[in-house]
Every structure is written in C-alpha cells, then in structure tokens.
C-alpha positions as CSV (number, residue, x, y, z in Angstrom):
1,X,0.2,-0.1,0.2
2,X,1.2,3.2,-1.0
3,X,0.3,6.4,1.3
4,X,0.2,10.0,0.6
5,X,0.3,12.6,3.3
6,X,-1.0,16.2,3.0
7,X,1.2,19.0,4.2
8,X,1.1,18.9,7.9
9,X,1.9,22.8,8.4
10,X,-0.7,23.4,5.6
11,X,-3.3,21.7,8.1
12,X,-2.0,23.0,11.5
13,X,-1.6,27.0,10.6
14,X,-5.0,27.5,9.6
15,X,-6.5,25.7,12.4
16,X,-4.2,27.2,15.0
17,X,-5.0,30.4,13.5
18,X,-8.6,30.2,13.9
19,X,-8.3,28.6,17.5
20,X,-6.4,31.7,18.5
21,X,-8.9,34.2,16.8
22,X,-11.9,32.8,18.9
23,X,-10.1,33.3,22.1
24,X,-11.0,35.8,24.6
25,X,-7.4,36.5,26.0
26,X,-6.1,39.9,25.1
27,X,-2.5,38.1,24.5
28,X,-4.0,36.0,21.5
29,X,-5.6,39.3,20.2
30,X,-4.1,40.0,16.5
31,X,-1.7,37.0,16.5
32,X,-0.4,36.2,13.2
33,X,0.1,32.6,12.8
34,X,2.8,31.5,9.7
35,X,5.4,29.1,8.7
36,X,8.3,32.1,8.7
37,X,8.5,35.2,10.5
38,X,6.2,37.9,9.3
39,X,8.1,41.7,9.8
40,X,6.4,44.3,11.7
41,X,4.1,42.0,13.5
42,X,3.8,42.3,17.6
43,X,2.5,38.9,17.9
44,X,3.5,36.2,15.9
45,X,3.6,32.3,16.1
46,X,5.6,30.5,13.6
47,X,5.1,26.6,13.0
48,X,8.0,25.0,10.7
49,X,8.3,21.1,10.3
50,X,11.3,19.3,11.4
51,X,12.4,15.8,10.6
52,X,10.0,12.6,11.8
53,X,10.8,9.2,12.6
54,X,9.1,7.5,9.6
55,X,6.0,6.6,8.3
56,X,4.0,3.5,9.9
57,X,1.0,2.3,7.5
58,X,-1.2,5.3,7.3
59,X,0.5,7.0,10.3
60,X,3.5,9.6,10.0
61,X,5.6,10.6,13.0
62,X,7.2,14.3,12.4
63,X,8.3,17.4,14.3
64,X,6.9,20.8,14.6
65,X,9.1,23.6,15.9
66,X,7.0,26.6,17.4
67,X,8.4,30.0,18.1
68,X,6.3,32.6,19.8
69,X,7.1,36.2,19.8
70,X,5.0,38.9,21.4
71,X,6.1,42.6,22.6
72,X,5.4,42.1,26.2
73,X,7.5,39.7,27.9
74,X,4.7,38.1,30.0
75,X,2.3,38.1,27.0
76,X,5.0,36.0,25.1
77,X,5.0,33.4,27.7
78,X,1.2,33.4,28.2
79,X,0.7,33.1,24.4
80,X,3.1,30.0,24.3
81,X,1.5,28.3,26.9
82,X,-2.0,28.9,25.3
83,X,-0.6,27.4,21.9
84,X,0.7,24.6,23.8
85,X,-2.2,23.7,25.3
86,X,-4.0,23.9,21.9
87,X,-1.4,21.5,20.6
88,X,-2.0,19.3,23.2
89,X,-5.8,19.2,23.0
90,X,-8.0,20.5,20.3
91,X,-5.6,20.4,17.6
92,X,-5.3,17.0,18.0
93,X,-8.8,15.8,16.0
94,X,-7.8,13.3,13.6
95,X,-7.5,15.6,10.6
96,X,-4.8,15.1,10.4
97,X,-3.0,14.7,13.7
98,X,-3.2,11.8,15.8
99,X,-1.5,12.4,18.5
100,X,0.7,15.3,19.8
101,X,3.3,15.5,22.6
102,X,5.6,18.6,23.6
103,X,9.1,17.1,23.8
104,X,11.1,20.2,24.7
105,X,10.5,23.4,26.0
106,X,8.8,25.9,26.3
107,X,11.8,27.9,26.7
108,X,12.5,31.9,26.3
109,X,14.9,32.7,23.8
110,X,17.0,35.6,24.3
111,X,17.4,37.6,20.9
112,X,18.3,41.3,19.5
113,X,14.7,42.5,18.5
114,X,12.4,44.3,20.5
115,X,10.2,41.2,20.8
116,X,10.2,38.5,23.5
117,X,10.4,35.0,22.1
118,X,9.6,31.5,23.2
119,X,10.5,28.3,21.8
120,X,8.9,24.5,21.9
121,X,9.3,21.3,20.0
122,X,5.8,19.1,19.5
123,X,6.3,15.8,18.1
124,X,3.1,14.7,16.4
125,X,1.5,12.0,14.3
126,X,-0.5,12.6,11.5
127,X,-2.9,10.1,9.1
128,X,-2.6,9.9,5.7
129,X,-4.5,8.1,3.0
130,X,-4.0,5.5,0.7
131,X,-3.2,6.5,-2.6
132,X,-5.3,5.2,-5.3
C-alpha cells in the first residue's frame, strides 16, 4: 500500500490561527500564525516542520518547531502556554493530527529584537490516506 500525506503545516497553521482568533485572552488578540517570521508584527506564532522518525502504514511521525513572539514579556509567555495547550488538546482531532506531545520547552529565547520570544518542539502523528 502506498500512502500520501498532506502538508502538515498547511493543515495546522489555519486551524491554529482560527483557534487563536476565537480566544478571549487579550494576549491572543492580533496574533499572526505563519510558517515564517512576518516583519513588523507584534505577535506572531511560527510553525515549521522538522524531521520525523518515519511512516508506519497510514501514520507518520513528524516534528513541529514552534516560535512565539510578542512585544510584552508576559504576553509572550502566556501566548506560548496557550499555543502549547492547543497543540495538546483541540489540534489533536484526527484530521490529520492523531497525537501530539511537547518534547522540548517551552523555553525563553534571548534575541536582539524588540520582541520577547519563546520556543518549543512538538512531536505529532498525522494520518495519511491510501494513494489510489
């Protein structure tokens, strides 16, 4: 059987963006979710795909690297913890993510910008479909 997997970031980014837009917390307001840093944004979550450990039948193990930036130190931390909670909960819906485990971080990242940055790594399983 040959299995095809859709873009993991292509599935995660729009869902995470919609979930953050629906949140009532002030630090979630105006957040941009993308796969690259967008200049001049005060709050941004970047999600990029890293290596995985392989495919097994219709499931694939992958790694996502998540960077969170905000213009306030505590908003950056709170936003990071919210994004982590979304990865550990509602993003695991089987379409395509079947499991999600934060395996590194979140940790603050010193940088030379005006933004405060946090980083964490998520191991995810995603479901593929049979190539017909």
